[in-house]
N, CA, C, O and the ligand as a Tripos MOL2 file, in Angstrom:
@<TRIPOS>MOLECULE
protein
  241   239    61     0     0
PROTEIN
NO_CHARGES

@<TRIPOS>ATOM
      1 N          -7.5120   10.6790    2.3850 N.3       1 MET1
      2 CA         -7.8610    9.7170    3.4580 C.3       1 MET1
      3 C          -7.7810   10.4880    4.7960 C.2       1 MET1
      4 O          -6.8650   11.2810    5.0090 O.2       1 MET1
      5 N          -8.7470   10.2430    5.6800 N.am      2 PRO2
      6 CA         -8.7330   10.9140    6.9680 C.3       2 PRO2
      7 C          -7.6630   10.3690    7.9030 C.2       2 PRO2
      8 O          -7.2090    9.2330    7.7690 O.2       2 PRO2
      9 N          -7.2760   11.2100    8.8520 N.am      3 ALA3
     10 CA         -6.3050   10.7880    9.8650 C.3       3 ALA3
     11 C          -6.8800    9.6980   10.7380 C.2       3 ALA3
     12 O          -8.0930    9.6230   10.9350 O.2       3 ALA3
     13 N          -5.9840    8.8280   11.2780 N.am      4 CYS4
     14 CA         -6.3900    7.8930   12.2920 C.3       4 CYS4
     15 C          -6.8040    8.6230   13.5700 C.2       4 CYS4
     16 O          -6.0240    9.4050   14.1120 O.2       4 CYS4
     17 N          -8.0060    8.3790   14.0510 N.am      5 LYS5
     18 CA         -8.4790    9.0520   15.2740 C.3       5 LYS5
     19 C          -8.4270    8.1050   16.4680 C.2       5 LYS5
     20 O          -8.8310    8.4570   17.5760 O.2       5 LYS5
     21 N          -7.9160    6.8820   16.2200 N.am      6 GLU6
     22 CA         -7.9550    5.8850   17.2850 C.3       6 GLU6
     23 C          -6.6940    5.9690   18.1370 C.2       6 GLU6
     24 O          -5.5990    5.6080   17.7030 O.2       6 GLU6
     25 N          -6.8800    6.4540   19.3590 N.am      7 ARG7
     26 CA         -5.7540    6.6840   20.2470 C.3       7 ARG7
     27 C          -4.9150    5.4250   20.4460 C.2       7 ARG7
     28 O          -3.6900    5.5070   20.5400 O.2       7 ARG7
     29 N          -5.5500    4.2830   20.5080 N.am      8 THR8
     30 CA         -4.8330    3.0280   20.7910 C.3       8 THR8
     31 C          -4.0090    2.5930   19.6070 C.2       8 THR8
     32 O          -3.1630    1.7080   19.7350 O.2       8 THR8
     33 N          -4.2430    3.2140   18.4240 N.am      9 HIS9
     34 CA         -3.4380    2.8540   17.2470 C.3       9 HIS9
     35 C          -2.0970    3.5890   17.2240 C.2       9 HIS9
     36 O          -1.2070    3.2470   16.4460 O.2       9 HIS9
     37 N          -1.9650    4.5780   18.0650 N.am     10 ARG10
     38 CA         -0.7980    5.4550   17.9410 C.3      10 ARG10
     39 C           0.5650    4.7290   17.8690 C.2      10 ARG10
     40 O           1.4470    5.1590   17.1260 O.2      10 ARG10
     41 N           0.7420    3.6370   18.6330 N.am     11 PRO11
     42 CA          2.0370    2.8980   18.4930 C.3      11 PRO11
     43 C           2.2430    2.3130   17.0990 C.2      11 PRO11
     44 O           3.3640    1.9650   16.7310 O.2      11 PRO11
     45 N           1.1590    2.2050   16.3200 N.am     12 ALA12
     46 CA          1.2570    1.6640   14.9540 C.3      12 ALA12
     47 C           1.4930    2.7380   13.9020 C.2      12 ALA12
     48 O           1.6300    2.4220   12.7200 O.2      12 ALA12
     49 N           1.5410    3.9750   14.3030 N.am     13 TRP13
     50 CA          1.7600    5.0870   13.3430 C.3      13 TRP13
     51 C           3.1910    5.0650   12.8760 C.2      13 TRP13
     52 O           4.1170    4.7870   13.6390 O.2      13 TRP13
     53 N           3.3570    5.3740   11.5620 N.am     14 ARG14
     54 CA          4.6900    5.4470   10.9710 C.3      14 ARG14
     55 C           4.7470    6.6960   10.0710 C.2      14 ARG14
     56 O           3.7410    7.0990    9.4860 O.2      14 ARG14
     57 N           5.9130    7.2800    9.9780 N.am     15 VAL15
     58 CA          6.1260    8.3970    9.0820 C.3      15 VAL15
     59 C           6.5850    7.8050    7.7350 C.2      15 VAL15
     60 O           7.6240    7.1510    7.6500 O.2      15 VAL15
     61 N           5.7960    8.0500    6.7080 N.am     16 VAL16
     62 CA          6.1620    7.5610    5.3600 C.3      16 VAL16
     63 C           7.0950    8.5610    4.6820 C.2      16 VAL16
     64 O           8.1200    8.1810    4.1160 O.2      16 VAL16
     65 N           6.7350    9.8210    4.7440 N.am     17 VAL17
     66 CA          7.5740   10.8910    4.1940 C.3      17 VAL17
     67 C           7.6970   11.9860    5.2090 C.2      17 VAL17
     68 O           6.7140   12.6520    5.5340 O.2      17 VAL17
     69 N           8.8940   12.1850    5.7190 N.am     18 ARG18
     70 CA          9.0570   13.1600    6.8130 C.3      18 ARG18
     71 C           9.4060   14.5560    6.2530 C.2      18 ARG18
     72 O          10.4070   14.7460    5.5610 O.2      18 ARG18
     73 N           8.5440   15.5020    6.5820 N.am     19 ARG19
     74 CA          8.7560   16.9380    6.2630 C.3      19 ARG19
     75 C           9.1220   17.1550    4.8220 C.2      19 ARG19
     76 O          10.0720   17.8720    4.5070 O.2      19 ARG19
     77 N           8.3490   16.5210    3.9320 N.am     20 ALA20
     78 CA          8.5540   16.7210    2.5050 C.3      20 ALA20
     79 C           7.3720   16.1380    1.7560 C.2      20 ALA20
     80 O           6.5120   15.4760    2.3370 O.2      20 ALA20
     81 N           7.3420   16.3940    0.4550 N.am     21 ASN21
     82 CA          6.3570   15.7080   -0.3470 C.3      21 ASN21
     83 C           6.9460   15.3940   -1.6970 C.2      21 ASN21
     84 O           7.9160   16.0200   -2.1240 O.2      21 ASN21
     85 N           6.3580   14.4240   -2.3700 N.am     22 TYR22
     86 CA          6.8290   14.0000   -3.6810 C.3      22 TYR22
     87 C           5.7510   14.4300   -4.6580 C.2      22 TYR22
     88 O           4.6710   13.8410   -4.7080 O.2      22 TYR22
     89 N           6.0540   15.4650   -5.4360 N.am     23 SER23
     90 CA          5.0380   16.0110   -6.3070 C.3      23 SER23
     91 C           5.1290   15.3780   -7.7040 C.2      23 SER23
     92 O           6.2030   15.2450   -8.2910 O.2      23 SER23
     93 N           3.9740   15.0060   -8.1910 N.am     24 ALA24
     94 CA          3.8880   14.4610   -9.5500 C.3      24 ALA24
     95 C           4.1820   15.5840  -10.5590 C.2      24 ALA24
     96 O           4.5260   15.3110  -11.7090 O.2      24 ALA24
     97 N           4.0470   16.8170  -10.1350 N.am     25 PHE25
     98 CA          4.2020   17.9460  -11.0620 C.3      25 PHE25
     99 C           5.6410   18.3290  -11.3020 C.2      25 PHE25
    100 O           5.9000   19.1170  -12.2110 O.2      25 PHE25
    101 N           6.6000   17.8150  -10.5380 N.am     26 ASN26
    102 CA          7.9710   18.1450  -10.8200 C.3      26 ASN26
    103 C           8.7680   16.8300  -11.0010 C.2      26 ASN26
    104 O           9.9520   16.7540  -10.6730 O.2      26 ASN26
    105 N           8.0990   15.8310  -11.5180 N.am     27 GLY27
    106 CA          8.7790   14.5840  -11.8820 C.3      27 GLY27
    107 C           9.0010   13.6940  -10.6820 C.2      27 GLY27
    108 O           9.8600   12.8140  -10.7350 O.2      27 GLY27
    109 N           8.2770   13.8810   -9.6190 N.am     28 GLY28
    110 CA          8.3780   13.0170   -8.4720 C.3      28 GLY28
    111 C           9.5370   13.2930   -7.5700 C.2      28 GLY28
    112 O           9.9050   12.4550   -6.7470 O.2      28 GLY28
    113 N          10.1260   14.4730   -7.7120 N.am     29 ARG29
    114 CA         11.2270   14.8470   -6.8210 C.3      29 ARG29
    115 C          10.7480   15.1520   -5.4380 C.2      29 ARG29
    116 O           9.5960   15.5250   -5.2180 O.2      29 ARG29
    117 N          11.6760   14.9830   -4.4840 N.am     30 ARG30
    118 CA         11.3590   15.2930   -3.0890 C.3      30 ARG30
    119 C          11.4220   16.7860   -2.8700 C.2      30 ARG30
    120 O          12.4450   17.4140   -3.1440 O.2      30 ARG30
    121 N          10.3260   17.3680   -2.3730 N.am     31 THR31
    122 CA         10.2600   18.8050   -2.1280 C.3      31 THR31
    123 C          10.1290   19.0200   -0.6090 C.2      31 THR31
    124 O           9.2010   18.4930    0.0050 O.2      31 THR31
    125 N          11.0320   19.7770   -0.0070 N.am     32 PRO32
    126 CA         10.9120   20.0160    1.4330 C.3      32 PRO32
    127 C           9.5870   20.6900    1.7710 C.2      32 PRO32
    128 O           9.1020   21.5210    1.0020 O.2      32 PRO32
    129 N           8.9980   20.3430    2.9080 N.am     33 SER33
    130 CA          7.6860   20.8310    3.2900 C.3      33 SER33
    131 C           7.5690   20.8410    4.7900 C.2      33 SER33
    132 O           8.3060   20.1250    5.4670 O.2      33 SER33
    133 N           6.6830   21.6140    5.3210 N.am     34 ALA34
    134 CA          6.4030   21.5840    6.7550 C.3      34 ALA34
    135 C           5.6080   20.3280    7.1080 C.2      34 ALA34
    136 O           5.5190   19.9380    8.2720 O.2      34 ALA34
    137 N           5.0350   19.7100    6.0870 N.am     35 TYR35
    138 CA          4.1310   18.5850    6.3360 C.3      35 TYR35
    139 C           4.8140   17.2230    6.1520 C.2      35 TYR35
    140 O           5.7110   17.0770    5.3220 O.2      35 TYR35
    141 N           4.3850   16.2470    6.9250 N.am     36 SER36
    142 CA          4.8480   14.9000    6.7830 C.3      36 SER36
    143 C           3.6390   13.9870    6.4730 C.2      36 SER36
    144 O           2.5070   14.2730    6.8650 O.2      36 SER36
    145 N           3.9160   12.9020    5.7710 N.am     37 LEU37
    146 CA          2.8780   11.9290    5.4690 C.3      37 LEU37
    147 C           2.9690   10.7830    6.4900 C.2      37 LEU37
    148 O           4.0000   10.1220    6.6170 O.2      37 LEU37
    149 N           1.8920   10.5750    7.1920 N.am     38 LEU38
    150 CA          1.8350    9.5130    8.2030 C.3      38 LEU38
    151 C           0.8970    8.3970    7.7760 C.2      38 LEU38
    152 O          -0.0230    8.6080    6.9850 O.2      38 LEU38
    153 N           1.1390    7.2130    8.3060 N.am     39 ARG39
    154 CA          0.2900    6.0740    7.9830 C.3      39 ARG39
    155 C           0.0520    5.2880    9.2960 C.2      39 ARG39
    156 O           0.9580    5.1260   10.1130 O.2      39 ARG39
    157 N          -1.1750    4.8180    9.4640 N.am     40 CYS40
    158 CA         -1.4670    3.9360   10.5730 C.3      40 CYS40
    159 C          -1.4560    2.5020   10.0340 C.2      40 CYS40
    160 O          -2.2480    2.1300    9.1690 O.2      40 CYS40
    161 N          -0.5190    1.7100   10.5860 N.am     41 THR41
    162 CA         -0.4100    0.3340   10.0830 C.3      41 THR41
    163 C          -1.4590   -0.5740   10.7130 C.2      41 THR41
    164 O          -1.5210   -1.7660   10.4110 O.2      41 THR41
    165 N          -2.2850   -0.0030   11.5910 N.am     42 GLU42
    166 CA         -3.3750   -0.7710   12.2240 C.3      42 GLU42
    167 C          -4.6340   -0.7240   11.3770 C.2      42 GLU42
    168 O          -5.2390   -1.7560   11.0880 O.2      42 GLU42
    169 N          -5.0310    0.5030   10.9750 N.am     43 CYS43
    170 CA         -6.2940    0.6450   10.2280 C.3      43 CYS43
    171 C          -6.0740    1.1040    8.7910 C.2      43 CYS43
    172 O          -7.0250    1.1650    8.0120 O.2      43 CYS43
    173 N          -4.8450    1.4240    8.4320 N.am     44 GLY44
    174 CA         -4.5520    1.7920    7.0460 C.3      44 GLY44
    175 C          -4.7940    3.2540    6.7140 C.2      44 GLY44
    176 O          -4.6620    3.6530    5.5570 O.2      44 GLY44
    177 N          -5.1370    4.0400    7.6860 N.am     45 ALA45
    178 CA         -5.3300    5.4730    7.4290 C.3      45 ALA45
    179 C          -4.0180    6.1390    7.0530 C.2      45 ALA45
    180 O          -2.9560    5.7470    7.5370 O.2      45 ALA45
    181 N          -4.0900    7.1380    6.1970 N.am     46 ALA46
    182 CA         -2.9030    7.9190    5.8000 C.3      46 ALA46
    183 C          -3.2900    9.3900    5.7520 C.2      46 ALA46
    184 O          -4.3610    9.7450    5.2600 O.2      46 ALA46
    185 N          -2.4150   10.2340    6.2640 N.am     47 TRP47
    186 CA         -2.7470   11.6430    6.3450 C.3      47 TRP47
    187 C          -1.4870   12.4450    6.4050 C.2      47 TRP47
    188 O          -0.4200   11.9420    6.7570 O.2      47 TRP47
    189 N          -1.6240   13.7490    6.0450 N.am     48 ARG48
    190 CA         -0.5220   14.6780    6.1130 C.3      48 ARG48
    191 C          -0.7410   15.6220    7.2710 C.2      48 ARG48
    192 O          -1.8540   16.0860    7.5180 O.2      48 ARG48
    193 N           0.3550   15.9010    7.9870 N.am     49 THR49
    194 CA          0.2360   16.7960    9.1110 C.3      49 THR49
    195 C           1.5660   17.4980    9.3490 C.2      49 THR49
    196 O           2.6250   16.9850    8.9890 O.2      49 THR49
    197 N           1.4970   18.7000    9.9720 N.am     50 LYS50
    198 CA          2.7370   19.3400   10.4060 C.3      50 LYS50
    199 C           2.7690   19.4730   11.9110 C.2      50 LYS50
    200 O           3.4700   20.3230   12.4600 O.2      50 LYS50
    201 N           1.9930   18.6140   12.5800 N.am     51 ALA51
    202 CA          1.9140   18.6750   14.0590 C.3      51 ALA51
    203 C           3.2520   18.2360   14.6810 C.2      51 ALA51
    204 O           4.0230   17.4900   14.0780 O.2      51 ALA51
    205 N           3.4950   18.7150   15.8880 N.am     52 ALA52
    206 CA          4.7700   18.4640   16.5630 C.3      52 ALA52
    207 C           4.9750   16.9780   16.8920 C.2      52 ALA52
    208 O           6.1110   16.5200   17.0170 O.2      52 ALA52
    209 N           3.8540   16.2180   17.0350 N.am     53 TYR53
    210 CA          4.0350   14.8040   17.4350 C.3      53 TYR53
    211 C           4.7350   13.9720   16.3860 C.2      53 TYR53
    212 O           5.1450   12.8450   16.6650 O.2      53 TYR53
    213 N           4.8810   14.5050   15.1780 N.am     54 VAL54
    214 CA          5.5760   13.7530   14.1290 C.3      54 VAL54
    215 C           6.9870   13.3750   14.5580 C.2      54 VAL54
    216 O           7.4890   12.3210   14.1700 O.2      54 VAL54
    217 N           7.6340   14.2230   15.3540 N.am     55 SER55
    218 CA          9.0140   13.9400   15.7690 C.3      55 SER55
    219 C           9.0940   12.7400   16.7280 C.2      55 SER55
    220 O          10.1770   12.2120   16.9790 O.2      55 SER55
    221 N           7.9190   12.3100   17.2690 N.am     56 ASP56
    222 CA          7.8860   11.1520   18.1420 C.3      56 ASP56
    223 C           7.5540    9.8500   17.4060 C.2      56 ASP56
    224 O           7.6080    8.7680   17.9910 O.2      56 ASP56
    225 N           7.2110    9.9650   16.1230 N.am     57 ILE57
    226 CA          6.7810    8.8000   15.3600 C.3      57 ILE57
    227 C           7.9400    8.2450   14.5550 C.2      57 ILE57
    228 O           8.6200    9.0070   13.8680 O.2      57 ILE57
    229 N           8.1910    6.9380   14.6140 N.am     58 PRO58
    230 CA          9.3170    6.3660   13.8670 C.3      58 PRO58
    231 C           9.0510    6.3500   12.3640 C.2      58 PRO58
    232 O           7.9020    6.3900   11.9240 O.2      58 PRO58
    233 N          10.1150    6.2910   11.5950 N.am     59 ASN59
    234 CA          9.9700    6.1380   10.1360 C.3      59 ASN59
    235 C           9.4140    4.7680    9.8280 C.2      59 ASN59
    236 O           9.6400    3.8090   10.5670 O.2      59 ASN59
    237 N           8.6840    4.6830    8.7290 N.am     60 GLY60
    238 CA          8.1550    3.4050    8.3430 C.3      60 GLY60
    239 C           7.9370    3.4180    6.8680 C.2      60 GLY60
    240 O           7.4850    2.4230    6.3020 O.2      60 GLY60
    241 ZN         -5.5340    3.6280   12.9840 Zn       61 ZN61
@<TRIPOS>BOND
     1     1     2 1
     2     2     3 1
     3     3     4 2
     4     3     5 am
     5     5     6 1
     6     6     7 1
     7     7     8 2
     8     7     9 am
     9     9    10 1
    10    10    11 1
    11    11    12 2
    12    11    13 am
    13    13    14 1
    14    14    15 1
    15    15    16 2
    16    15    17 am
    17    17    18 1
    18    18    19 1
    19    19    20 2
    20    19    21 am
    21    21    22 1
    22    22    23 1
    23    23    24 2
    24    23    25 am
    25    25    26 1
    26    26    27 1
    27    27    28 2
    28    27    29 am
    29    29    30 1
    30    30    31 1
    31    31    32 2
    32    31    33 am
    33    33    34 1
    34    34    35 1
    35    35    36 2
    36    35    37 am
    37    37    38 1
    38    38    39 1
    39    39    40 2
    40    39    41 am
    41    41    42 1
    42    42    43 1
    43    43    44 2
    44    43    45 am
    45    45    46 1
    46    46    47 1
    47    47    48 2
    48    47    49 am
    49    49    50 1
    50    50    51 1
    51    51    52 2
    52    51    53 am
    53    53    54 1
    54    54    55 1
    55    55    56 2
    56    55    57 am
    57    57    58 1
    58    58    59 1
    59    59    60 2
    60    59    61 am
    61    61    62 1
    62    62    63 1
    63    63    64 2
    64    63    65 am
    65    65    66 1
    66    66    67 1
    67    67    68 2
    68    67    69 am
    69    69    70 1
    70    70    71 1
    71    71    72 2
    72    71    73 am
    73    73    74 1
    74    74    75 1
    75    75    76 2
    76    75    77 am
    77    77    78 1
    78    78    79 1
    79    79    80 2
    80    79    81 am
    81    81    82 1
    82    82    83 1
    83    83    84 2
    84    83    85 am
    85    85    86 1
    86    86    87 1
    87    87    88 2
    88    87    89 am
    89    89    90 1
    90    90    91 1
    91    91    92 2
    92    91    93 am
    93    93    94 1
    94    94    95 1
    95    95    96 2
    96    95    97 am
    97    97    98 1
    98    98    99 1
    99    99   100 2
   100    99   101 am
   101   101   102 1
   102   102   103 1
   103   103   104 2
   104   103   105 am
   105   105   106 1
   106   106   107 1
   107   107   108 2
   108   107   109 am
   109   109   110 1
   110   110   111 1
   111   111   112 2
   112   111   113 am
   113   113   114 1
   114   114   115 1
   115   115   116 2
   116   115   117 am
   117   117   118 1
   118   118   119 1
   119   119   120 2
   120   119   121 am
   121   121   122 1
   122   122   123 1
   123   123   124 2
   124   123   125 am
   125   125   126 1
   126   126   127 1
   127   127   128 2
   128   127   129 am
   129   129   130 1
   130   130   131 1
   131   131   132 2
   132   131   133 am
   133   133   134 1
   134   134   135 1
   135   135   136 2
   136   135   137 am
   137   137   138 1
   138   138   139 1
   139   139   140 2
   140   139   141 am
   141   141   142 1
   142   142   143 1
   143   143   144 2
   144   143   145 am
   145   145   146 1
   146   146   147 1
   147   147   148 2
   148   147   149 am
   149   149   150 1
   150   150   151 1
   151   151   152 2
   152   151   153 am
   153   153   154 1
   154   154   155 1
   155   155   156 2
   156   155   157 am
   157   157   158 1
   158   158   159 1
   159   159   160 2
   160   159   161 am
   161   161   162 1
   162   162   163 1
   163   163   164 2
   164   163   165 am
   165   165   166 1
   166   166   167 1
   167   167   168 2
   168   167   169 am
   169   169   170 1
   170   170   171 1
   171   171   172 2
   172   171   173 am
   173   173   174 1
   174   174   175 1
   175   175   176 2
   176   175   177 am
   177   177   178 1
   178   178   179 1
   179   179   180 2
   180   179   181 am
   181   181   182 1
   182   182   183 1
   183   183   184 2
   184   183   185 am
   185   185   186 1
   186   186   187 1
   187   187   188 2
   188   187   189 am
   189   189   190 1
   190   190   191 1
   191   191   192 2
   192   191   193 am
   193   193   194 1
   194   194   195 1
   195   195   196 2
   196   195   197 am
   197   197   198 1
   198   198   199 1
   199   199   200 2
   200   199   201 am
   201   201   202 1
   202   202   203 1
   203   203   204 2
   204   203   205 am
   205   205   206 1
   206   206   207 1
   207   207   208 2
   208   207   209 am
   209   209   210 1
   210   210   211 1
   211   211   212 2
   212   211   213 am
   213   213   214 1
   214   214   215 1
   215   215   216 2
   216   215   217 am
   217   217   218 1
   218   218   219 1
   219   219   220 2
   220   219   221 am
   221   221   222 1
   222   222   223 1
   223   223   224 2
   224   223   225 am
   225   225   226 1
   226   226   227 1
   227   227   228 2
   228   227   229 am
   229   229   230 1
   230   230   231 1
   231   231   232 2
   232   231   233 am
   233   233   234 1
   234   234   235 1
   235   235   236 2
   236   235   237 am
   237   237   238 1
   238   238   239 1
   239   239   240 2
@<TRIPOS>SUBSTRUCTURE
     1 MET1         2 RESIDUE 1 A MET
     2 PRO2         6 RESIDUE 1 A PRO
     3 ALA3        10 RESIDUE 1 A ALA
     4 CYS4        14 RESIDUE 1 A CYS
     5 LYS5        18 RESIDUE 1 A LYS
     6 GLU6        22 RESIDUE 1 A GLU
     7 ARG7        26 RESIDUE 1 A ARG
     8 THR8        30 RESIDUE 1 A THR
     9 HIS9        34 RESIDUE 1 A HIS
    10 ARG10       38 RESIDUE 1 A ARG
    11 PRO11       42 RESIDUE 1 A PRO
    12 ALA12       46 RESIDUE 1 A ALA
    13 TRP13       50 RESIDUE 1 A TRP
    14 ARG14       54 RESIDUE 1 A ARG
    15 VAL15       58 RESIDUE 1 A VAL
    16 VAL16       62 RESIDUE 1 A VAL
    17 VAL17       66 RESIDUE 1 A VAL
    18 ARG18       70 RESIDUE 1 A ARG
    19 ARG19       74 RESIDUE 1 A ARG
    20 ALA20       78 RESIDUE 1 A ALA
    21 ASN21       82 RESIDUE 1 A ASN
    22 TYR22       86 RESIDUE 1 A TYR
    23 SER23       90 RESIDUE 1 A SER
    24 ALA24       94 RESIDUE 1 A ALA
    25 PHE25       98 RESIDUE 1 A PHE
    26 ASN26      102 RESIDUE 1 A ASN
    27 GLY27      106 RESIDUE 1 A GLY
    28 GLY28      110 RESIDUE 1 A GLY
    29 ARG29      114 RESIDUE 1 A ARG
    30 ARG30      118 RESIDUE 1 A ARG
    31 THR31      122 RESIDUE 1 A THR
    32 PRO32      126 RESIDUE 1 A PRO
    33 SER33      130 RESIDUE 1 A SER
    34 ALA34      134 RESIDUE 1 A ALA
    35 TYR35      138 RESIDUE 1 A TYR
    36 SER36      142 RESIDUE 1 A SER
    37 LEU37      146 RESIDUE 1 A LEU
    38 LEU38      150 RESIDUE 1 A LEU
    39 ARG39      154 RESIDUE 1 A ARG
    40 CYS40      158 RESIDUE 1 A CYS
    41 THR41      162 RESIDUE 1 A THR
    42 GLU42      166 RESIDUE 1 A GLU
    43 CYS43      170 RESIDUE 1 A CYS
    44 GLY44      174 RESIDUE 1 A GLY
    45 ALA45      178 RESIDUE 1 A ALA
    46 ALA46      182 RESIDUE 1 A ALA
    47 TRP47      186 RESIDUE 1 A TRP
    48 ARG48      190 RESIDUE 1 A ARG
    49 THR49      194 RESIDUE 1 A THR
    50 LYS50      198 RESIDUE 1 A LYS
    51 ALA51      202 RESIDUE 1 A ALA
    52 ALA52      206 RESIDUE 1 A ALA
    53 TYR53      210 RESIDUE 1 A TYR
    54 VAL54      214 RESIDUE 1 A VAL
    55 SER55      218 RESIDUE 1 A SER
    56 ASP56      222 RESIDUE 1 A ASP
    57 ILE57      226 RESIDUE 1 A ILE
    58 PRO58      230 RESIDUE 1 A PRO
    59 ASN59      234 RESIDUE 1 A ASN
    60 GLY60      238 RESIDUE 1 A GLY
    61 ZN61       241 GROUP 0 **** ****
Protein backbone atom coordinates (compact mmCIF):
# COMPACT_ATOMS: atom_id res chain seq x y z
CA MET A 1 0.00 0.00 0.00
CA PRO A 2 1.35 3.46 -0.81
CA ALA A 3 2.18 6.03 1.83
CA CYS A 4 -0.32 8.73 2.71
CA LYS A 5 0.67 11.81 0.72
CA GLU A 6 -1.99 14.05 2.21
CA ARG A 7 -0.29 16.64 4.41
CA THR A 8 -3.53 17.42 6.27
CA HIS A 9 -3.79 13.77 7.34
CA ARG A 10 -0.55 13.87 9.26
CA PRO A 11 -2.24 14.32 12.69
CA ALA A 12 -4.07 11.05 11.96
CA TRP A 13 -0.87 9.05 11.39
CA ARG A 14 -0.08 6.32 13.88
CA VAL A 15 2.86 3.97 14.33
CA VAL A 16 1.59 0.40 14.22
CA VAL A 17 4.99 -1.29 14.61
CA ARG A 18 7.89 0.89 15.71
CA ARG A 19 11.35 0.04 14.37
CA ALA A 20 10.62 -3.65 13.90
CA ASN A 21 8.73 -6.09 11.76
CA TYR A 22 6.80 -9.27 12.34
CA SER A 23 7.96 -11.84 9.88
CA ALA A 24 5.78 -14.76 8.86
CA PHE A 25 9.01 -16.61 8.10
CA ASN A 26 10.15 -16.86 11.72
CA GLY A 27 6.82 -17.66 13.31
CA GLY A 28 5.63 -14.08 13.63
CA ARG A 29 8.28 -13.01 16.08
CA ARG A 30 9.24 -9.37 16.42
CA THR A 31 12.45 -8.62 14.57
CA PRO A 32 14.25 -5.31 15.18
CA SER A 33 14.46 -3.17 12.06
CA ALA A 34 15.31 0.36 10.96
CA TYR A 35 11.80 0.50 9.50
CA SER A 36 8.49 1.23 11.19
CA LEU A 37 4.99 0.46 9.94
CA LEU A 38 2.76 3.52 9.83
CA ARG A 39 -0.95 3.85 9.22
CA CYS A 40 -3.11 6.83 8.32
CA THR A 41 -6.37 6.57 10.24
CA GLU A 42 -7.89 9.16 7.88
CA CYS A 43 -7.51 7.40 4.50
CA GLY A 44 -6.38 3.92 5.58
CA ALA A 45 -2.98 4.06 3.90
CA ALA A 46 -0.26 1.90 5.46
CA TRP A 47 3.44 2.03 4.70
CA ARG A 48 6.87 1.24 6.05
CA THR A 49 9.49 3.91 6.50
CA LYS A 50 12.72 4.61 8.35
CA ALA A 51 12.31 8.39 8.09
CA ALA A 52 13.15 10.54 11.10
CA TYR A 53 9.57 11.84 11.42
CA VAL A 54 8.52 8.49 12.89
CA SER A 55 9.76 9.69 16.28
CA ASP A 56 7.09 12.44 16.16
CA ILE A 57 4.20 10.05 15.43
CA PRO A 58 2.30 8.51 18.37
CA ASN A 59 1.77 4.78 18.72
CA GLY A 60 -1.53 3.48 17.51
ZN1 LIG B 1 -4.10 9.74 4.74
